[in-house]
PDB file of the backbone (N, CA, C, O) and the ligand in Angstrom, with CONECT records:
HET     ZN  A 101       1
ATOM      1  N   MET A   1     -80.471 174.321  36.536  1.00  0.00           N
ATOM      2  CA  MET A   1     -79.744 174.939  35.501  1.00  0.00           C
ATOM      3  C   MET A   1     -78.281 174.606  35.655  1.00  0.00           C
ATOM      4  O   MET A   1     -77.698 174.664  36.738  1.00  0.00           O
ATOM      5  N   THR A   2     -77.710 174.249  34.501  1.00  0.00           N
ATOM      6  CA  THR A   2     -76.161 173.826  34.512  1.00  0.00           C
ATOM      7  C   THR A   2     -75.421 175.117  34.359  1.00  0.00           C
ATOM      8  O   THR A   2     -75.808 175.972  33.563  1.00  0.00           O
ATOM      9  N   ARG A   3     -74.412 175.264  35.074  1.00  0.00           N
ATOM     10  CA  ARG A   3     -73.582 176.534  34.993  1.00  0.00           C
ATOM     11  C   ARG A   3     -72.100 176.035  35.135  1.00  0.00           C
ATOM     12  O   ARG A   3     -71.723 175.444  36.148  1.00  0.00           O
ATOM     13  N   ARG A   4     -71.338 176.283  34.145  1.00  0.00           N
ATOM     14  CA  ARG A   4     -69.990 175.948  34.078  1.00  0.00           C
ATOM     15  C   ARG A   4     -69.148 177.157  34.139  1.00  0.00           C
ATOM     16  O   ARG A   4     -69.381 178.109  33.395  1.00  0.00           O
ATOM     17  N   VAL A   5     -68.153 177.165  35.015  1.00  0.00           N
ATOM     18  CA  VAL A   5     -67.176 178.289  35.140  1.00  0.00           C
ATOM     19  C   VAL A   5     -65.803 177.749  34.681  1.00  0.00           C
ATOM     20  O   VAL A   5     -65.298 176.770  35.229  1.00  0.00           O
ATOM     21  N   PHE A   6     -65.212 178.411  33.663  1.00  0.00           N
ATOM     22  CA  PHE A   6     -63.932 178.035  33.272  1.00  0.00           C
ATOM     23  C   PHE A   6     -62.909 178.781  34.025  1.00  0.00           C
ATOM     24  O   PHE A   6     -63.218 179.871  34.506  1.00  0.00           O
ATOM     25  N   ARG A   7     -61.658 178.280  34.184  1.00  0.00           N
ATOM     26  CA  ARG A   7     -60.593 178.860  35.075  1.00  0.00           C
ATOM     27  C   ARG A   7     -60.077 180.033  34.368  1.00  0.00           C
ATOM     28  O   ARG A   7     -59.900 181.055  35.030  1.00  0.00           O
ATOM     29  N   TYR A   8     -59.793 180.030  33.034  1.00  0.00           N
ATOM     30  CA  TYR A   8     -59.068 181.170  32.482  1.00  0.00           C
ATOM     31  C   TYR A   8     -59.911 181.973  31.358  1.00  0.00           C
ATOM     32  O   TYR A   8     -59.384 182.856  30.681  1.00  0.00           O
ATOM     33  N   VAL A   9     -61.117 181.634  31.231  1.00  0.00           N
ATOM     34  CA  VAL A   9     -61.984 182.376  30.386  1.00  0.00           C
ATOM     35  C   VAL A   9     -63.018 183.035  31.237  1.00  0.00           C
ATOM     36  O   VAL A   9     -63.802 182.311  31.852  1.00  0.00           O
ATOM     37  N   PRO A  10     -63.102 184.349  31.338  1.00  0.00           N
ATOM     38  CA  PRO A  10     -63.937 185.078  32.279  1.00  0.00           C
ATOM     39  C   PRO A  10     -65.427 185.129  31.777  1.00  0.00           C
ATOM     40  O   PRO A  10     -66.022 186.202  31.677  1.00  0.00           O
ATOM     41  N   PHE A  11     -65.957 184.013  31.491  1.00  0.00           N
ATOM     42  CA  PHE A  11     -67.337 183.951  31.150  1.00  0.00           C
ATOM     43  C   PHE A  11     -68.018 182.783  31.751  1.00  0.00           C
ATOM     44  O   PHE A  11     -67.449 181.700  31.892  1.00  0.00           O
ATOM     45  N   THR A  12     -69.229 183.010  32.102  1.00  0.00           N
ATOM     46  CA  THR A  12     -70.054 181.792  32.521  1.00  0.00           C
ATOM     47  C   THR A  12     -71.092 181.581  31.458  1.00  0.00           C
ATOM     48  O   THR A  12     -71.561 182.525  30.822  1.00  0.00           O
ATOM     49  N   ILE A  13     -71.447 180.323  31.271  1.00  0.00           N
ATOM     50  CA  ILE A  13     -72.497 180.009  30.260  1.00  0.00           C
ATOM     51  C   ILE A  13     -73.844 179.881  30.978  1.00  0.00           C
ATOM     52  O   ILE A  13     -73.974 179.036  31.864  1.00  0.00           O
ATOM     53  N   GLU A  14     -74.778 180.634  30.650  1.00  0.00           N
ATOM     54  CA  GLU A  14     -76.144 180.578  31.218  1.00  0.00           C
ATOM     55  C   GLU A  14     -77.132 180.407  30.178  1.00  0.00           C
ATOM     56  O   GLU A  14     -76.936 180.773  29.019  1.00  0.00           O
ATOM     57  N   GLN A  15     -78.272 179.811  30.614  1.00  0.00           N
ATOM     58  CA  GLN A  15     -79.518 179.729  29.772  1.00  0.00           C
ATOM     59  C   GLN A  15     -80.022 181.086  29.609  1.00  0.00           C
ATOM     60  O   GLN A  15     -80.124 181.808  30.600  1.00  0.00           O
ATOM     61  N   ASP A  16     -80.370 181.529  28.362  1.00  0.00           N
ATOM     62  CA  ASP A  16     -80.942 182.716  28.091  1.00  0.00           C
ATOM     63  C   ASP A  16     -82.396 182.762  28.506  1.00  0.00           C
ATOM     64  O   ASP A  16     -83.289 182.177  27.892  1.00  0.00           O
ATOM     65  N   ALA A  17     -82.567 183.472  29.555  1.00  0.00           N
ATOM     66  CA  ALA A  17     -83.970 183.443  30.176  1.00  0.00           C
ATOM     67  C   ALA A  17     -84.997 184.378  29.292  1.00  0.00           C
ATOM     68  O   ALA A  17     -86.207 184.399  29.518  1.00  0.00           O
ATOM     69  N   SER A  18     -84.393 185.112  28.304  1.00  0.00           N
ATOM     70  CA  SER A  18     -85.289 185.913  27.575  1.00  0.00           C
ATOM     71  C   SER A  18     -85.876 185.143  26.285  1.00  0.00           C
ATOM     72  O   SER A  18     -86.760 185.660  25.601  1.00  0.00           O
ATOM     73  N   ALA A  19     -85.349 183.918  26.006  1.00  0.00           N
ATOM     74  CA  ALA A  19     -85.830 183.223  24.952  1.00  0.00           C
ATOM     75  C   ALA A  19     -86.332 181.879  25.425  1.00  0.00           C
ATOM     76  O   ALA A  19     -85.681 181.274  26.277  1.00  0.00           O
ATOM     77  N   GLU A  20     -87.468 181.362  24.921  1.00  0.00           N
ATOM     78  CA  GLU A  20     -88.063 180.205  25.282  1.00  0.00           C
ATOM     79  C   GLU A  20     -87.353 179.004  24.837  1.00  0.00           C
ATOM     80  O   GLU A  20     -86.911 178.972  23.689  1.00  0.00           O
ATOM     81  N   PRO A  21     -87.201 178.023  25.628  1.00  0.00           N
ATOM     82  CA  PRO A  21     -86.634 176.715  25.150  1.00  0.00           C
ATOM     83  C   PRO A  21     -87.683 176.024  24.293  1.00  0.00           C
ATOM     84  O   PRO A  21     -88.851 176.412  24.294  1.00  0.00           O
ATOM     85  N   GLU A  22     -87.253 174.982  23.549  1.00  0.00           N
ATOM     86  CA  GLU A  22     -88.044 174.299  22.673  1.00  0.00           C
ATOM     87  C   GLU A  22     -88.121 172.832  22.952  1.00  0.00           C
ATOM     88  O   GLU A  22     -87.081 172.180  23.046  1.00  0.00           O
ATOM     89  N   TYR A  23     -89.256 172.297  23.084  1.00  0.00           N
ATOM     90  CA  TYR A  23     -89.437 170.858  23.375  1.00  0.00           C
ATOM     91  C   TYR A  23     -90.209 170.266  22.134  1.00  0.00           C
ATOM     92  O   TYR A  23     -91.166 170.849  21.624  1.00  0.00           O
ATOM     93  N   GLU A  24     -89.744 169.130  21.716  1.00  0.00           N
ATOM     94  CA  GLU A  24     -90.308 168.451  20.624  1.00  0.00           C
ATOM     95  C   GLU A  24     -90.091 166.939  20.756  1.00  0.00           C
ATOM     96  O   GLU A  24     -89.102 166.512  21.351  1.00  0.00           O
ATOM     97  N   ILE A  25     -90.991 166.134  20.216  1.00  0.00           N
ATOM     98  CA  ILE A  25     -90.759 164.647  20.307  1.00  0.00           C
ATOM     99  C   ILE A  25     -91.156 164.060  19.027  1.00  0.00           C
ATOM    100  O   ILE A  25     -92.107 164.525  18.399  1.00  0.00           O
ATOM    101  N   ARG A  26     -90.469 163.050  18.605  1.00  0.00           N
ATOM    102  CA  ARG A  26     -90.769 162.266  17.340  1.00  0.00           C
ATOM    103  C   ARG A  26     -90.921 160.726  17.692  1.00  0.00           C
ATOM    104  O   ARG A  26     -90.125 160.153  18.437  1.00  0.00           O
ATOM    105  N   CYS A  27     -91.915 160.157  17.147  1.00  0.00           N
ATOM    106  CA  CYS A  27     -92.100 158.800  17.403  1.00  0.00           C
ATOM    107  C   CYS A  27     -91.230 158.023  16.452  1.00  0.00           C
ATOM    108  O   CYS A  27     -91.311 158.157  15.231  1.00  0.00           O
ATOM    109  N   VAL A  28     -90.326 157.136  17.106  1.00  0.00           N
ATOM    110  CA  VAL A  28     -89.369 156.410  16.374  1.00  0.00           C
ATOM    111  C   VAL A  28     -89.733 154.883  16.433  1.00  0.00           C
ATOM    112  O   VAL A  28     -88.885 154.027  16.184  1.00  0.00           O
ATOM    113  N   SER A  29     -91.047 154.572  16.776  1.00  0.00           N
ATOM    114  CA  SER A  29     -91.322 153.196  16.823  1.00  0.00           C
ATOM    115  C   SER A  29     -91.572 152.603  15.464  1.00  0.00           C
ATOM    116  O   SER A  29     -91.867 153.320  14.508  1.00  0.00           O
ATOM    117  N   GLY A  30     -91.457 151.289  15.372  1.00  0.00           N
ATOM    118  CA  GLY A  30     -91.730 150.663  14.069  1.00  0.00           C
ATOM    119  C   GLY A  30     -90.537 149.735  13.781  1.00  0.00           C
ATOM    120  O   GLY A  30     -89.405 150.021  14.172  1.00  0.00           O
ATOM    121  N   ASP A  31     -90.806 148.659  13.116  1.00  0.00           N
ATOM    122  CA  ASP A  31     -89.862 147.673  12.852  1.00  0.00           C
ATOM    123  C   ASP A  31     -88.881 147.988  11.678  1.00  0.00           C
ATOM    124  O   ASP A  31     -87.670 147.947  11.894  1.00  0.00           O
ATOM    125  N   GLU A  32     -89.358 148.296  10.464  1.00  0.00           N
ATOM    126  CA  GLU A  32     -88.465 148.579   9.356  1.00  0.00           C
ATOM    127  C   GLU A  32     -88.374 150.133   9.179  1.00  0.00           C
ATOM    128  O   GLU A  32     -87.282 150.693   9.080  1.00  0.00           O
ATOM    129  N   THR A  33     -89.460 150.747   9.147  1.00  0.00           N
ATOM    130  CA  THR A  33     -89.406 152.229   9.090  1.00  0.00           C
ATOM    131  C   THR A  33     -90.118 152.817  10.243  1.00  0.00           C
ATOM    132  O   THR A  33     -91.209 152.406  10.636  1.00  0.00           O
ATOM    133  N   GLU A  34     -89.449 153.813  10.781  1.00  0.00           N
ATOM    134  CA  GLU A  34     -89.962 154.440  12.008  1.00  0.00           C
ATOM    135  C   GLU A  34     -91.190 155.278  11.687  1.00  0.00           C
ATOM    136  O   GLU A  34     -91.345 155.793  10.579  1.00  0.00           O
ATOM    137  N   CYS A  35     -92.076 155.404  12.706  1.00  0.00           N
ATOM    138  CA  CYS A  35     -93.362 156.075  12.441  1.00  0.00           C
ATOM    139  C   CYS A  35     -93.177 157.480  11.997  1.00  0.00           C
ATOM    140  O   CYS A  35     -93.806 157.916  11.033  1.00  0.00           O
ATOM    141  N   GLY A  36     -92.275 158.252  12.716  1.00  0.00           N
ATOM    142  CA  GLY A  36     -91.988 159.571  12.351  1.00  0.00           C
ATOM    143  C   GLY A  36     -92.955 160.727  12.763  1.00  0.00           C
ATOM    144  O   GLY A  36     -92.698 161.905  12.515  1.00  0.00           O
ATOM    145  N   ALA A  37     -93.958 160.359  13.336  1.00  0.00           N
ATOM    146  CA  ALA A  37     -94.974 161.264  13.791  1.00  0.00           C
ATOM    147  C   ALA A  37     -94.384 162.270  14.800  1.00  0.00           C
ATOM    148  O   ALA A  37     -93.730 161.867  15.763  1.00  0.00           O
ATOM    149  N   ARG A  38     -94.627 163.643  14.569  1.00  0.00           N
ATOM    150  CA  ARG A  38     -94.051 164.543  15.415  1.00  0.00           C
ATOM    151  C   ARG A  38     -95.022 165.326  16.275  1.00  0.00           C
ATOM    152  O   ARG A  38     -96.146 165.562  15.832  1.00  0.00           O
ATOM    153  N   SER A  39     -94.667 165.730  17.444  1.00  0.00           N
ATOM    154  CA  SER A  39     -95.587 166.536  18.304  1.00  0.00           C
ATOM    155  C   SER A  39     -95.673 167.924  17.862  1.00  0.00           C
ATOM    156  O   SER A  39     -96.702 168.534  18.150  1.00  0.00           O
ATOM    157  N   GLY A  40     -94.774 168.505  17.221  1.00  0.00           N
ATOM    158  CA  GLY A  40     -94.653 169.911  17.017  1.00  0.00           C
ATOM    159  C   GLY A  40     -93.825 170.493  18.128  1.00  0.00           C
ATOM    160  O   GLY A  40     -93.502 169.812  19.102  1.00  0.00           O
ATOM    161  N   THR A  41     -93.491 171.720  17.986  1.00  0.00           N
ATOM    162  CA  THR A  41     -92.600 172.431  18.989  1.00  0.00           C
ATOM    163  C   THR A  41     -93.378 173.267  19.938  1.00  0.00           C
ATOM    164  O   THR A  41     -94.200 174.108  19.574  1.00  0.00           O
ATOM    165  N   TYR A  42     -93.068 172.987  21.214  1.00  0.00           N
ATOM    166  CA  TYR A  42     -93.626 173.808  22.299  1.00  0.00           C
ATOM    167  C   TYR A  42     -92.605 174.361  23.228  1.00  0.00           C
ATOM    168  O   TYR A  42     -91.473 173.877  23.214  1.00  0.00           O
ATOM    169  N   SER A  43     -92.916 175.353  24.051  1.00  0.00           N
ATOM    170  CA  SER A  43     -91.990 175.947  24.925  1.00  0.00           C
ATOM    171  C   SER A  43     -92.085 175.307  26.276  1.00  0.00           C
ATOM    172  O   SER A  43     -91.325 175.703  27.160  1.00  0.00           O
ATOM    173  N   HIS A  44     -92.950 174.349  26.519  1.00  0.00           N
ATOM    174  CA  HIS A  44     -93.070 173.600  27.755  1.00  0.00           C
ATOM    175  C   HIS A  44     -93.255 172.163  27.440  1.00  0.00           C
ATOM    176  O   HIS A  44     -93.898 171.793  26.457  1.00  0.00           O
ATOM    177  N   PRO A  45     -92.657 171.312  28.327  1.00  0.00           N
ATOM    178  CA  PRO A  45     -92.813 169.821  28.132  1.00  0.00           C
ATOM    179  C   PRO A  45     -94.073 169.221  28.230  1.00  0.00           C
ATOM    180  O   PRO A  45     -94.309 168.131  27.710  1.00  0.00           O
ATOM    181  N   ALA A  46     -95.003 169.945  28.945  1.00  0.00           N
ATOM    182  CA  ALA A  46     -96.294 169.292  29.208  1.00  0.00           C
ATOM    183  C   ALA A  46     -97.119 169.003  27.917  1.00  0.00           C
ATOM    184  O   ALA A  46     -97.547 167.854  27.804  1.00  0.00           O
ATOM    185  N   PRO A  47     -97.379 169.839  26.996  1.00  0.00           N
ATOM    186  CA  PRO A  47     -98.034 169.495  25.809  1.00  0.00           C
ATOM    187  C   PRO A  47     -97.392 168.373  24.951  1.00  0.00           C
ATOM    188  O   PRO A  47     -98.055 167.600  24.260  1.00  0.00           O
ATOM    189  N   VAL A  48     -96.071 168.353  25.055  1.00  0.00           N
ATOM    190  CA  VAL A  48     -95.354 167.347  24.299  1.00  0.00           C
ATOM    191  C   VAL A  48     -95.635 165.959  24.998  1.00  0.00           C
ATOM    192  O   VAL A  48     -95.788 164.933  24.335  1.00  0.00           O
ATOM    193  N   GLU A  49     -95.689 165.985  26.299  1.00  0.00           N
ATOM    194  CA  GLU A  49     -95.964 164.611  27.013  1.00  0.00           C
ATOM    195  C   GLU A  49     -97.421 164.226  26.766  1.00  0.00           C
ATOM    196  O   GLU A  49     -97.759 163.049  26.648  1.00  0.00           O
ATOM    197  N   GLU A  50     -98.230 165.196  26.695  1.00  0.00           N
ATOM    198  CA  GLU A  50     -99.676 164.941  26.363  1.00  0.00           C
ATOM    199  C   GLU A  50     -99.826 164.300  25.015  1.00  0.00           C
ATOM    200  O   GLU A  50    -100.532 163.307  24.836  1.00  0.00           O
ATOM    201  N   TRP A  51     -99.134 164.904  24.067  1.00  0.00           N
ATOM    202  CA  TRP A  51     -99.169 164.329  22.738  1.00  0.00           C
ATOM    203  C   TRP A  51     -98.656 162.902  22.629  1.00  0.00           C
ATOM    204  O   TRP A  51     -99.188 162.048  21.920  1.00  0.00           O
ATOM    205  N   GLN A  52     -97.532 162.701  23.422  1.00  0.00           N
ATOM    206  CA  GLN A  52     -96.935 161.284  23.477  1.00  0.00           C
ATOM    207  C   GLN A  52     -97.821 160.372  24.078  1.00  0.00           C
ATOM    208  O   GLN A  52     -97.963 159.265  23.559  1.00  0.00           O
ATOM    209  N   ARG A  53     -98.515 160.713  25.224  1.00  0.00           N
ATOM    210  CA  ARG A  53     -99.508 159.728  25.756  1.00  0.00           C
ATOM    211  C   ARG A  53    -100.656 159.449  24.797  1.00  0.00           C
ATOM    212  O   ARG A  53    -101.139 158.319  24.713  1.00  0.00           O
ATOM    213  N   ARG A  54    -101.095 160.479  24.070  1.00  0.00           N
ATOM    214  CA  ARG A  54    -102.240 160.305  23.227  1.00  0.00           C
ATOM    215  C   ARG A  54    -101.812 159.447  21.965  1.00  0.00           C
ATOM    216  O   ARG A  54    -102.609 158.641  21.486  1.00  0.00           O
ATOM    217  N   HIS A  55    -100.632 159.614  21.468  1.00  0.00           N
ATOM    218  CA  HIS A  55    -100.124 158.881  20.377  1.00  0.00           C
ATOM    219  C   HIS A  55     -99.907 157.382  20.791  1.00  0.00           C
ATOM    220  O   HIS A  55    -100.222 156.465  20.032  1.00  0.00           O
ATOM    221  N   THR A  56     -99.382 157.186  21.964  1.00  0.00           N
ATOM    222  CA  THR A  56     -99.211 155.691  22.390  1.00  0.00           C
ATOM    223  C   THR A  56    -100.552 155.194  22.504  1.00  0.00           C
ATOM    224  O   THR A  56    -100.775 154.068  22.058  1.00  0.00           O
ATOM    225  N   GLN A  57    -101.550 155.903  23.070  1.00  0.00           N
ATOM    226  CA  GLN A  57    -102.921 155.299  23.222  1.00  0.00           C
ATOM    227  C   GLN A  57    -103.567 154.928  21.961  1.00  0.00           C
ATOM    228  O   GLN A  57    -104.328 153.966  21.859  1.00  0.00           O
ATOM    229  N   GLU A  58    -103.226 155.758  20.950  1.00  0.00           N
ATOM    230  CA  GLU A  58    -103.883 155.473  19.639  1.00  0.00           C
ATOM    231  C   GLU A  58    -103.118 154.470  18.807  1.00  0.00           C
ATOM    232  O   GLU A  58    -103.720 153.761  18.001  1.00  0.00           O
ATOM    233  N   THR A  59    -101.766 154.386  18.981  1.00  0.00           N
ATOM    234  CA  THR A  59    -101.032 153.593  18.075  1.00  0.00           C
ATOM    235  C   THR A  59    -100.313 152.468  18.760  1.00  0.00           C
ATOM    236  O   THR A  59     -99.832 151.574  18.064  1.00  0.00           O
ATOM    237  N   ARG A  60    -100.198 152.437  20.090  1.00  0.00           N
ATOM    238  CA  ARG A  60     -99.403 151.523  20.784  1.00  0.00           C
ATOM    239  C   ARG A  60     -97.941 151.691  20.570  1.00  0.00           C
ATOM    240  O   ARG A  60     -97.181 150.803  20.958  1.00  0.00           O
ATOM    241  N   HIS A  61     -97.496 152.730  19.997  1.00  0.00           N
ATOM    242  CA  HIS A  61     -96.126 153.075  19.811  1.00  0.00           C
ATOM    243  C   HIS A  61     -95.541 153.579  21.146  1.00  0.00           C
ATOM    244  O   HIS A  61     -96.155 154.384  21.847  1.00  0.00           O
ATOM    245  N   ARG A  62     -94.351 153.087  21.469  1.00  0.00           N
ATOM    246  CA  ARG A  62     -93.794 153.364  22.706  1.00  0.00           C
ATOM    247  C   ARG A  62     -92.435 153.930  22.768  1.00  0.00           C
ATOM    248  O   ARG A  62     -91.932 154.205  23.858  1.00  0.00           O
ATOM    249  N   ARG A  63     -91.766 154.132  21.570  1.00  0.00           N
ATOM    250  CA  ARG A  63     -90.397 154.697  21.636  1.00  0.00           C
ATOM    251  C   ARG A  63     -90.353 155.916  20.960  1.00  0.00           C
ATOM    252  O   ARG A  63     -90.891 156.005  19.856  1.00  0.00           O
ATOM    253  N   TYR A  64     -89.753 156.923  21.498  1.00  0.00           N
ATOM    254  CA  TYR A  64     -89.655 158.317  21.149  1.00  0.00           C
ATOM    255  C   TYR A  64     -88.243 158.877  21.129  1.00  0.00           C
ATOM    256  O   TYR A  64     -87.363 158.458  21.880  1.00  0.00           O
ATOM    257  N   HIS A  65     -88.069 159.829  20.248  1.00  0.00           N
ATOM    258  CA  HIS A  65     -86.872 160.600  20.288  1.00  0.00           C
ATOM    259  C   HIS A  65     -87.213 162.082  20.717  1.00  0.00           C
ATOM    260  O   HIS A  65     -87.907 162.820  20.017  1.00  0.00           O
ATOM    261  N   ARG A  66     -86.674 162.445  21.910  1.00  0.00           N
ATOM    262  CA  ARG A  66     -87.022 163.794  22.430  1.00  0.00           C
ATOM    263  C   ARG A  66     -85.965 164.732  22.085  1.00  0.00           C
ATOM    264  O   ARG A  66     -84.785 164.385  22.020  1.00  0.00           O
ATOM    265  N   HIS A  67     -86.404 166.010  21.847  1.00  0.00           N
ATOM    266  CA  HIS A  67     -85.563 167.035  21.512  1.00  0.00           C
ATOM    267  C   HIS A  67     -85.841 168.214  22.546  1.00  0.00           C
ATOM    268  O   HIS A  67     -86.960 168.625  22.852  1.00  0.00           O
ATOM    269  N   PHE A  68     -84.668 168.667  23.012  1.00  0.00           N
ATOM    270  CA  PHE A  68     -84.776 169.905  23.883  1.00  0.00           C
ATOM    271  C   PHE A  68     -83.718 170.952  23.416  1.00  0.00           C
ATOM    272  O   PHE A  68     -82.519 170.675  23.392  1.00  0.00           O
ATOM    273  N   ARG A  69     -84.167 172.053  23.081  1.00  0.00           N
ATOM    274  CA  ARG A  69     -83.197 173.119  22.614  1.00  0.00           C
ATOM    275  C   ARG A  69     -83.459 174.368  23.445  1.00  0.00           C
ATOM    276  O   ARG A  69     -84.588 174.665  23.835  1.00  0.00           O
ATOM    277  N   ASP A  70     -82.414 175.058  23.690  1.00  0.00           N
ATOM    278  CA  ASP A  70     -82.462 176.342  24.351  1.00  0.00           C
ATOM    279  C   ASP A  70     -81.345 177.231  23.889  1.00  0.00           C
ATOM    280  O   ASP A  70     -80.459 176.828  23.135  1.00  0.00           O
ATOM    281  N   TYR A  71     -81.410 178.452  24.361  1.00  0.00           N
ATOM    282  CA  TYR A  71     -80.404 179.430  24.003  1.00  0.00           C
ATOM    283  C   TYR A  71     -79.478 179.698  25.186  1.00  0.00           C
ATOM    284  O   TYR A  71     -79.894 179.825  26.338  1.00  0.00           O
ATOM    285  N   ALA A  72     -78.144 179.778  24.814  1.00  0.00           N
ATOM    286  CA  ALA A  72     -77.229 180.039  25.923  1.00  0.00           C
ATOM    287  C   ALA A  72     -76.473 181.230  25.597  1.00  0.00           C
ATOM    288  O   ALA A  72     -76.166 181.549  24.449  1.00  0.00           O
ATOM    289  N   VAL A  73     -76.162 181.923  26.723  1.00  0.00           N
ATOM    290  CA  VAL A  73     -75.463 183.204  26.666  1.00  0.00           C
ATOM    291  C   VAL A  73     -74.116 183.112  27.411  1.00  0.00           C
ATOM    292  O   VAL A  73     -74.021 182.426  28.429  1.00  0.00           O
ATOM    293  N   MET A  74     -73.125 183.770  26.930  1.00  0.00           N
ATOM    294  CA  MET A  74     -71.903 183.905  27.635  1.00  0.00           C
ATOM    295  C   MET A  74     -71.916 185.187  28.493  1.00  0.00           C
ATOM    296  O   MET A  74     -71.978 186.295  27.960  1.00  0.00           O
ATOM    297  N   ARG A  75     -71.857 185.019  29.830  1.00  0.00           N
ATOM    298  CA  ARG A  75     -71.909 186.265  30.666  1.00  0.00           C
ATOM    299  C   ARG A  75     -70.550 186.430  31.245  1.00  0.00           C
ATOM    300  O   ARG A  75     -69.975 185.513  31.830  1.00  0.00           O
ATOM    301  N   PRO A  76     -70.016 187.690  31.060  1.00  0.00           N
ATOM    302  CA  PRO A  76     -68.698 187.894  31.676  1.00  0.00           C
ATOM    303  C   PRO A  76     -68.810 187.993  33.177  1.00  0.00           C
ATOM    304  O   PRO A  76     -69.741 188.555  33.752  1.00  0.00           O
ATOM    305  N   THR A  77     -67.743 187.378  33.791  1.00  0.00           N
ATOM    306  CA  THR A  77     -67.651 187.326  35.253  1.00  0.00           C
ATOM    307  C   THR A  77     -67.071 188.488  35.817  1.00  0.00           C
ATOM    308  O   THR A  77     -67.305 188.764  36.994  1.00  0.00           O
ATOM    309  N   ALA A  78     -66.291 189.248  35.069  1.00  0.00           N
ATOM    310  CA  ALA A  78     -65.481 190.369  35.596  1.00  0.00           C
ATOM    311  C   ALA A  78     -66.430 191.399  36.196  1.00  0.00           C
ATOM    312  O   ALA A  78     -66.291 191.735  37.373  1.00  0.00           O
ATOM    313  N   GLY A  79     -67.422 191.930  35.402  1.00  0.00           N
ATOM    314  CA  GLY A  79     -68.377 192.884  35.779  1.00  0.00           C
ATOM    315  C   GLY A  79     -69.688 192.167  36.077  1.00  0.00           C
ATOM    316  O   GLY A  79     -70.057 191.199  35.412  1.00  0.00           O
ATOM    317  N   SER A  80     -70.349 192.649  37.048  1.00  0.00           N
ATOM    318  CA  SER A  80     -71.637 191.951  37.297  1.00  0.00           C
ATOM    319  C   SER A  80     -72.773 192.474  36.403  1.00  0.00           C
ATOM    320  O   SER A  80     -73.825 191.841  36.313  1.00  0.00           O
ATOM    321  N   SER A  81     -72.574 193.605  35.754  1.00  0.00           N
ATOM    322  CA  SER A  81     -73.647 194.126  34.962  1.00  0.00           C
ATOM    323  C   SER A  81     -73.017 194.570  33.665  1.00  0.00           C
ATOM    324  O   SER A  81     -71.900 195.087  33.659  1.00  0.00           O
ATOM    325  N   GLU A  82     -73.719 194.374  32.566  1.00  0.00           N
ATOM    326  CA  GLU A  82     -73.348 194.777  31.243  1.00  0.00           C
ATOM    327  C   GLU A  82     -74.103 195.957  30.820  1.00  0.00           C
ATOM    328  O   GLU A  82     -75.321 196.009  30.990  1.00  0.00           O
ATOM    329  N   PRO A  83     -73.392 196.975  30.237  1.00  0.00           N
ATOM    330  CA  PRO A  83     -74.094 198.124  29.770  1.00  0.00           C
ATOM    331  C   PRO A  83     -74.913 197.723  28.543  1.00  0.00           C
ATOM    332  O   PRO A  83     -74.502 196.917  27.708  1.00  0.00           O
ATOM    333  N   GLY A  84     -76.056 198.317  28.490  1.00  0.00           N
ATOM    334  CA  GLY A  84     -76.917 198.160  27.300  1.00  0.00           C
ATOM    335  C   GLY A  84     -77.774 196.868  27.424  1.00  0.00           C
ATOM    336  O   GLY A  84     -78.673 196.689  26.603  1.00  0.00           O
ATOM    337  N   GLU A  85     -77.562 196.034  28.326  1.00  0.00           N
ATOM    338  CA  GLU A  85     -78.453 194.900  28.479  1.00  0.00           C
ATOM    339  C   GLU A  85     -79.405 195.077  29.605  1.00  0.00           C
ATOM    340  O   GLU A  85     -79.033 195.243  30.767  1.00  0.00           O
ATOM    341  N   PRO A  86     -80.667 195.036  29.219  1.00  0.00           N
ATOM    342  CA  PRO A  86     -81.649 195.223  30.220  1.00  0.00           C
ATOM    343  C   PRO A  86     -81.673 194.047  31.262  1.00  0.00           C
ATOM    344  O   PRO A  86     -81.445 192.893  30.900  1.00  0.00           O
ATOM    345  N   ALA A  87     -81.940 194.357  32.500  1.00  0.00           N
ATOM    346  CA  ALA A  87     -82.022 193.278  33.499  1.00  0.00           C
ATOM    347  C   ALA A  87     -83.243 192.575  33.245  1.00  0.00           C
ATOM    348  O   ALA A  87     -84.255 193.228  32.989  1.00  0.00           O
ATOM    349  N   ARG A  88     -83.275 191.273  33.285  1.00  0.00           N
ATOM    350  CA  ARG A  88     -84.494 190.482  33.130  1.00  0.00           C
ATOM    351  C   ARG A  88     -84.646 189.530  34.334  1.00  0.00           C
ATOM    352  O   ARG A  88     -83.760 188.764  34.712  1.00  0.00           O
ATOM    353  N   ALA A  89     -85.756 189.649  34.846  1.00  0.00           N
ATOM    354  CA  ALA A  89     -86.140 188.625  36.006  1.00  0.00           C
ATOM    355  C   ALA A  89     -86.650 187.396  35.421  1.00  0.00           C
ATOM    356  O   ALA A  89     -87.414 187.438  34.456  1.00  0.00           O
ATOM    357  N   GLY A  90     -86.252 186.245  35.977  1.00  0.00           N
ATOM    358  CA  GLY A  90     -86.652 185.023  35.438  1.00  0.00           C
ATOM    359  C   GLY A  90     -87.982 184.580  35.754  1.00  0.00           C
ATOM    360  O   GLY A  90     -88.182 183.564  36.419  1.00  0.00           O
ATOM    361  N   GLY A  91     -88.933 185.340  35.280  1.00  0.00           N
ATOM    362  CA  GLY A  91     -90.375 184.998  35.518  1.00  0.00           C
ATOM    363  C   GLY A  91     -90.891 184.101  34.408  1.00  0.00           C
ATOM    364  O   GLY A  91     -90.335 184.077  33.310  1.00  0.00           O
ATOM    365  N   GLY A  92     -91.902 183.400  34.682  1.00  0.00           N
ATOM    366  CA  GLY A  92     -92.544 182.507  33.691  1.00  0.00           C
ATOM    367  C   GLY A  92     -93.765 183.179  33.092  1.00  0.00           C
ATOM    368  O   GLY A  92     -94.790 183.424  33.728  1.00  0.00           O
ATOM    369  N   ALA A  93     -93.560 183.464  31.775  1.00  0.00           N
ATOM    370  CA  ALA A  93     -94.566 183.935  30.991  1.00  0.00           C
ATOM    371  C   ALA A  93     -95.348 182.892  30.192  1.00  0.00           C
ATOM    372  O   ALA A  93     -94.772 182.153  29.393  1.00  0.00           O
ATOM    373  N   GLY A  94     -96.577 182.842  30.397  1.00  0.00           N
ATOM    374  CA  GLY A  94     -97.350 181.814  29.597  1.00  0.00           C
ATOM    375  C   GLY A  94     -97.785 180.695  30.451  1.00  0.00           C
ATOM    376  O   GLY A  94     -98.428 179.763  29.968  1.00  0.00           O
TER     377      GLY A  94
HETATM  378 ZN    ZN A 101     -95.912 156.478  16.144  1.00  0.00          ZN2+
END
């Protein structure tokens, strides 16, 4: 996890553990027009990679554009706890 701390802004930027990240891949193989086939969006990279392997096996396409999106939260560094925000343990659901 990447964590950046700024000198004069009392926040750290953290990945929001309460929201699932999004993985998706699009096939961009093709000479004049790209294939454009999409894996669909998943919260884990594994099914995306499985789709990619299967697509390559079926079509011999080898070039893909990968998307990864997640949510980031600004966390104040002054106080260690925020009122009203439930504590979340970073466990893996699913
Ligand atoms: Zn393709």
